[in-house]
N, C-alpha and C positions, 0 to 999 in steps of 0.2 A: 542518612537515608539508605535503605537496603539497595542491593544491586537491582538494576532495571534491565532484565535480560530478555524481555519478550515484547512482541508487537501484536496489536489487535487489528485484524482486517475488518473494516466496517462494511455493512451492507445497507439495508433500508430501515435501520432501527428507529428512524424518526417516526415511523408509523405507530410505534408503541405509545406515542403521545395521544393518539386517537382512542386508546383504550382507557378504561377506568383504572386498570392496574398495569404498570409497565412490565411486570413479570409475566403477563399473559403472552403465550407464544403467538407470533405473527410472522407473516411473510418476510423473507429476507433472501439475500444472494451474496455472492462473492465477486470481487473485482478482477475479472479475467485479464484486464490490461496490465496487471502487475507483472505478467510474464514477458511483456515486450517493452515495458517502461523501466528497464534497468534491473528489475527483480531484486532490488536492494533489500526489501524487507525479508526476503527468503534466505539471504546469506549474512545479513548484518546482525540478525538476532537469533539467539539460540532457540527460542520458543515462539511459535506463531499460533495465535488464537483467533477464533471467530465465533459468532453466535450459532447455536445448534441448528436453528431453522435455515441458516444460510447454507450449511453443509448438506442438510437434508434436501434442499432445493437442488443443489448441484448433483447430488447422488441420483435424484429422480430424472434430471435432465440428461445425465450420462447414460442412464438406462433407456430412456424413451427416445432420445434424439441422437445421442452419441457426441454431443458438443465436446470439442477437444479440451477446452479449459475446465469444463465440469469433470471430465474423466481424470484430468491431472489433479484437481483438488481432491478427488476421492482417493487417488493413489497416495497423495501426500498424507492424508489422514490415516491410511492403512499402513504406510511404511513403504519406502522404495529402496531397491538395491540392497536388501538386507538391513537397512537402517531402520531405526524406530520411527514412529509417526512424526512427521514434520509439522502437522497441523492438528490442533486440538479444539474441538467444539465445546462451547460453554453453554450449559442449560441455565438460563437466568432464574428459573423456578427453583433450582437446586443450590443457589448461592447461599452463603452463610447469613446469619441473622443481621449482622452489621451491614453487609453489602446490600441485602434486600431492603433494609431500612433506608440506606443512602439512595437507592434507586427510586424508592417511593417519594423521598424528600425532593429529589431533583425533579421528578414528575410533577409534584405539587408546585414547586417554585416556577417551573415553566408554564404550568397552567395558570398560575396567578399572574404571570406576566403577559398572558394572552396568547402564548405560542400555540396552545392546543387548538384554539379557534382558527389560527392562521395556517396550520400545517396543510390542510386540504387546499387552501388557496395557493400556497407555495408549490404544491404538487401540480396543481392545474396550470400554474404559470411557469413551471419548470425552473423555479428559483433554487438552483442547486446550492448556492452559497448559504442561504438561510436554512435550508434543510440540513446542510452539513453541520452548521453550528448546533442545531438542536440534537442531531444524531450524536455528535461528540459529547455533548453534555450528558446525554442519557447513558452512553457507553462508559463514561469516565469512572463511575464507582466499580464496575466490573473490571476495567483495566487496572485500577489501583489495587484491587484484590489479587489480581494475577501478576502484579509487579511488572506491568508493561505499559508502553506508550501506545498511542492510537495512530494508525497510518492515515495519511491524507487520502481522500477518495480518488480513485483513478478515473472515474467517469460518472456521469449523472444522467438526469432526465434528458438533457440536451442531446445526448448520444442518440436517442430515439426520435426526438422531435425536431432536430435540425437536419438540413441536407447533409449528405455524406461528405466528409472533408478529407478522408484518408488518414485521419489521426484520431487519437483518443486523449484529448487534453484533460488533465485533472480538473475537477470542478473547483478544487481549492484555489485555482487561479482567479476565481471570481469573488473570493472573499475579500471584503474591504477591511483587511487587517494588515498593519504595516509589516509585522514580522513575516506573515505568510506571503504577502506580496513580494517582499524582498527575496525570500527564499525561492519563490517560483521564478523570479527574474534570474537568480543565480543558476537555476536548473535549466531554464529554457535553451540557452545556447548549446548545452550538452545534449539535449534531446534532438537538436537539429544537426548535430555533428555526425561524422561518419563513425567515430569511436564512441560507443554508447557507454553510459555509466553502469559499471558493474558488468553483469553477464546478461545478454539478451537470449532468453530461453526460447521464445517464439518469434517468428517474423511479425513485424508490425503491420497494421492494416494498409499502410502506404505501399507495401511491397507485395500485397496479395494479387493474385491473378485478376486482371481487369474483368474478364467475363464472369468469374466467380463472384466478384464484388458486385457486379450489376445484378446478379441473381439474389445475392444477400440483400441488396437495397430494395429489391422488389418484395422480398419476403418481409423485410422490416416494415415496409410501407403498408403491406396488405394484411400481415398476420400479427406483427408485434405492436406497432404504434397504436392501433385503435384500442388496445386493452391495457397498455403499459401503465397509465396513470392510476387506473382503478386497481390494478394488480399491486403496484408499489404501495398504495394506500392500505391494501389489505381489506377492501370493502366489497360488498355485493357478492358475486360468485367466487371472489378471491379471498374471502374472509377465512379466518381460522389458521391454525399452524401449518396446514398443507394447502393454503390458498393458491400456491403456485401450480398445483396439479392441473387445473383446467387450462391454464395458459400454456404449460408444457405440452399437454396432450394436443392442443390446437396447433402449436408450432411443429409437432412431430409429423404432421402431414407433409411438411416440406423437408423432411430429413435428407432427401437426395440433394437438394439445393445447398444444404449446409455442408455436406460431405466434401464438396469441391475445395473447401477451405480447411475443414477439420482434419482431413487425412494428411495434408502437408504439415499442419501444425503438430500433429501427433508425432510425425517423423522428426520435426525440430526438437521436440521434447526428448525423444529417445537419444538423439544425437548430443544434446547439450546437457542432459541430466548429469553425466559424470563430471562435467566442468563445475556445475553447481555444487555437487557434493565435495569436490576437492577444494573449492573456494570456501565452503563452510568449515572444512577441516583447518585450512590455513587461518581463517578468521578466529576460530575457537582457540587457537594457540597464541596468536599475536595481536588480535584486535579486540575480541570480546572482553578480556579481563579489564582493560582500561576503559573501553567505551561503556560497558555495562556497569562496571564497579565504581568508576570515578566521574567520567565526563558527563554522561546523561544525568546522574543524580545531582551533580554540581549545577548543571544548567537548570534543572527543575527547581532547585531551591534558591536560584538567583545568586549564586556565588560569584561576586564581581571579580575576584582574583582569578578564578578559573576561567571566566569569560574572557578576561584579558590575556591569559596565558595560552588558552587552547589554540588560537591561530598560530602562535609562535611554535608550538609543538608540531603542528602540521607542517608549517613552513620548514622547520628544522629537519623533519623526516624527509621531506621531498627533496631538499637540497643535498641530501647525503650523496657523496661522490660515487658510492657503489652502484647507484642506479640512475645517475643523472641522464643517461641516454633514454630512459623510459619516462621522462618527465611528463609528456603529454598524456600517456596512459594513466600514470599515477595521479595526475591532476584530475582526470575524470573520476578516479576512485575517490579522491578527496571530496569532490563536489557531490558524488553519490552519497557519501557519509553526511555531508552538510544537508543535502536535500531530504533524503529518506530518514535519516536519523534525527535531525534537528527540526525539520518542518513538522514532524509528528509531535515533537515536544512543544512547538509553538501552538499547535492545535490543542495540546493538553493544557498549556498555560499561555493564553494569548497575550499576556503582558510582557513576554520576553522579547520586545522589539529591540532592546539594547543588545541582547545576545545575538540577534540577527545582524546587527550593525557590526559587532566585533567579528562575526563569522564572515561577513562580506569583506571586511578589511583583510581578514586572513586569506580569503580566496584570491583577492587582488594581489597579495604579496607573493602568491605562488609563481607569478610570471616575472618576478624581479630577482635576478641572480644575486645571491648572497653567499657569504662565507658559510661553509658547512659547519653546523654547530649542533650535532645530534646528541642531545642530552640523554641521560638514562630514561627520562620520561617519554622521549620521542623515539627511542631506539626500537622498542617493540613495534611501533607504528611503521618505522622505516622497514623493518623486516617484513611486516605484513604487505606493504606496497610491493616490495621486491618479489615476494613469493606469489602474491596475487597476480602480478604482471606475468610471471612465468606460467601460472595456471591458465590465464586467459589466452596467452600466446599459443600455448600447446593446444588449448581447446579449439582455437580457431582453425587448426590444421586437421582436426578430427573429421 
């Protein structure tokens, strides 16, 4: 299997099941929560992909409202700090013949299973788990063509339809799949700890100014929630490739209310971007070659030997004497890899419950002191942890 060096950020692609042709452009968007939920997809993978309409939505929102996350996605697509583009939009209508055929076949299969008739109901009921399964099935042919895995969703309909909780829990936590459930269980204590997995580029909702959050909740209740289900379905006034435009123009009336949060978030981005770029540089040298070239392909093909050995490599790297004092930080790095790197594989191949079991065992071993045994296979990973810890430590002082 070829190197898997990319990750696909999903949006609302499930609404393509409501069209006769899945290649037909429809509403979508990007998960802003990726910036405060560890940002692992942004440094763990060389290439980041999204659906073209998702980026077009963010670009329009950045122009009309100035949403921080939208402006950041646009910057990522254009290139930041002299770097080339970090985000690439994919036009499904321009995919190769094989990918187009695969997309249409998945669409037919889901329709035959009755999913097409159920999508509208799932949107109405805010059934994020079912919608995510359909979405990942539809994205998979495109992700395969781009040699990438699919990221788990960062938030779903419940974000709009539930009372504010001060958090943005991934909708994947609701999926009744043993592998995903176990990986989310591994991830949860890291999200609740003071040391976040990877680099936190933006402050999470739980730390936003209370007065600004109250304003946001009012806007969400009055301006966003009444239209969100129809907009995500891409029906009525929100149909077509730019169906997001009426929604964004309506929300733009509350631009001042959004600014109270957007301006501090943009300051976070400017402050933390150098850390992200340094972490990507370290990962490109010491993490990506093994992660993209060996580990992810092995997990995706169900290589039992690799599944058995992978936790040992991680444990060996973490136990290296050179950075034993940084064990807590490095453990977070490892769980970030397990969560963001392997959970997306579980979504790509839901049968990998055994892989999750091995990885859970490996994560448990991290807390058990053992003799340092850094083999050549884990040496590069050990160097990555050491260098990443240095980057994050320096970044926190900036």
